[in-house]
C-alpha positions as CSV (number, residue, x, y, z in Angstrom):
1,M,6.2,224.9,251.3
2,E,6.4,222.7,254.5
3,L,3.7,224.2,255.7
4,L,1.5,223.0,252.3
5,K,3.0,219.4,252.9
6,K,1.1,219.6,256.1
7,Y,-1.9,221.3,255.6
8,P,-4.8,218.6,254.5
9,I,-6.4,219.4,251.0
10,I,-9.2,216.5,251.1
11,Y,-10.7,214.8,248.0
12,I,-14.2,213.4,248.9
13,S,-14.3,210.4,246.7
14,L,-18.0,209.5,247.0
15,P,-19.8,207.1,244.4
16,I,-22.2,209.0,242.3
17,G,-24.0,206.8,239.5
18,G,-26.9,205.0,240.2
19,Y,-26.9,207.5,244.0
20,E,-27.4,210.9,241.9
21,K,-30.1,211.7,244.7
22,S,-28.5,211.8,247.7
23,V,-25.1,212.8,246.0
24,S,-25.1,216.2,247.9
25,R,-26.9,214.9,251.3
26,R,-23.7,212.1,251.4
27,Y,-21.5,215.0,249.9
28,S,-22.5,216.9,253.1
29,N,-22.1,214.3,255.6
30,A,-18.6,213.4,254.4
31,I,-17.7,217.4,254.8
32,K,-19.0,216.8,258.6
33,E,-17.1,214.3,259.1
34,I,-14.1,216.1,258.3
35,D,-15.2,218.6,260.3
36,R,-15.3,216.4,263.1
37,L,-12.3,214.4,262.8
38,Y,-10.3,217.9,261.9
39,S,-12.0,219.5,265.5
40,N,-8.9,219.5,267.5
41,D,-6.6,220.4,264.8
42,D,-4.9,223.9,264.6
43,L,-5.0,223.4,260.8
44,Q,-8.6,223.6,259.1
45,P,-8.6,221.1,256.0
46,L,-9.4,222.1,252.2
47,V,-11.8,220.3,250.8
48,S,-13.0,219.4,247.3
49,G,-15.0,217.0,245.3
50,P,-16.1,215.2,242.3
51,T,-16.1,218.1,238.9
52,N,-19.7,218.4,239.0
53,I,-20.6,218.3,242.5
54,S,-22.1,220.9,242.8
55,E,-24.0,220.1,239.8
56,F,-26.2,217.6,242.7
57,T,-29.5,218.5,244.5
58,E,-31.6,217.0,246.9
59,E,-33.5,215.8,243.8
60,G,-30.5,214.4,241.8
61,L,-29.0,216.2,239.4
62,K,-30.0,220.0,238.7
63,E,-29.4,219.4,234.4
64,P,-28.6,216.5,232.5
65,R,-25.6,215.5,232.3
66,T,-23.0,216.6,229.0
67,K,-20.3,215.1,229.2
68,D,-20.0,210.9,229.5
69,W,-18.1,209.0,232.0
70,P,-14.4,209.5,231.6
71,W,-14.8,212.7,230.5
72,Y,-15.7,213.1,234.5
73,M,-13.1,210.7,236.1
74,G,-10.7,212.7,234.2
75,R,-11.4,215.9,235.8
76,D,-12.4,214.6,239.1
77,V,-8.6,212.8,239.1
78,E,-6.8,216.0,237.9
79,I,-8.8,217.4,241.3
80,L,-7.2,214.8,243.1
81,L,-4.1,215.2,241.9
82,R,-3.6,218.7,244.0
83,C,-4.7,217.3,247.0
84,N,-2.6,215.3,249.6
85,T,-5.6,213.3,251.6
86,I,-8.3,211.3,250.3
87,F,-11.4,210.8,252.0
88,M,-13.3,207.3,250.6
89,T,-17.1,206.9,251.8
90,K,-19.7,204.6,252.2
91,G,-20.0,202.5,248.9
92,Y,-16.2,203.1,247.6
93,L,-15.7,199.7,247.0
94,N,-18.6,199.3,244.4
95,S,-18.3,202.1,242.7
96,P,-15.7,202.1,240.2
97,G,-14.6,205.9,240.3
98,C,-13.9,205.6,243.9
99,R,-12.0,202.4,243.6
100,V,-9.8,204.6,240.5
101,E,-9.5,207.7,242.7
102,L,-8.2,205.5,245.5
103,A,-5.7,203.5,243.3
104,V,-4.3,206.9,242.4
105,A,-4.3,208.4,245.8
106,R,-2.0,204.9,246.6
107,E,0.3,205.2,243.7
108,R,0.8,208.6,244.5
109,D,1.4,207.9,248.6
110,M,-1.9,210.7,249.7
111,K,-3.4,209.6,253.0
112,V,-5.7,208.1,253.0
113,I,-9.7,208.4,255.4
114,Y,-12.0,206.4,255.5
115,A,-15.6,207.5,256.7
116,K,-17.1,205.3,259.7
117,D,-19.0,203.9,257.2
118,A,-16.6,203.5,254.5
119,Q,-17.0,199.6,254.2
120,E,-20.9,199.3,253.8
121,S,-22.3,199.2,250.8
122,L,-24.9,202.3,249.5
123,T,-28.5,200.5,249.3
124,D,-31.7,201.7,248.0
125,E,-32.3,203.9,250.7
126,D,-29.5,205.8,249.3
127,K,-30.8,206.5,246.0
């Protein structure tokens, strides 16, 4: 059980709404940054992300969403609560979903890691 407390289980928090075409790329970039952060550690992190992350390609969503925002947020928080660390990505300050995830993580005393560009806002180039 002690190992589980130390083992990094990381939830990637990233803006989705309005930036669907770059979700897949930004998620992959976050995984690469996490891999670099933990490259010298004995324990490699287990990484997860939003409920529907697999539904995104470089073109955006594979199919239109079938549920509303509260449904997805509920599932995302459910995944987040199984983690002990949250990784905040670029644009999180302007994303209501990311801010909810961060508030939950802080309430649960999770470790918070910020991407190197986390404080920046997403731009039209990120769409």
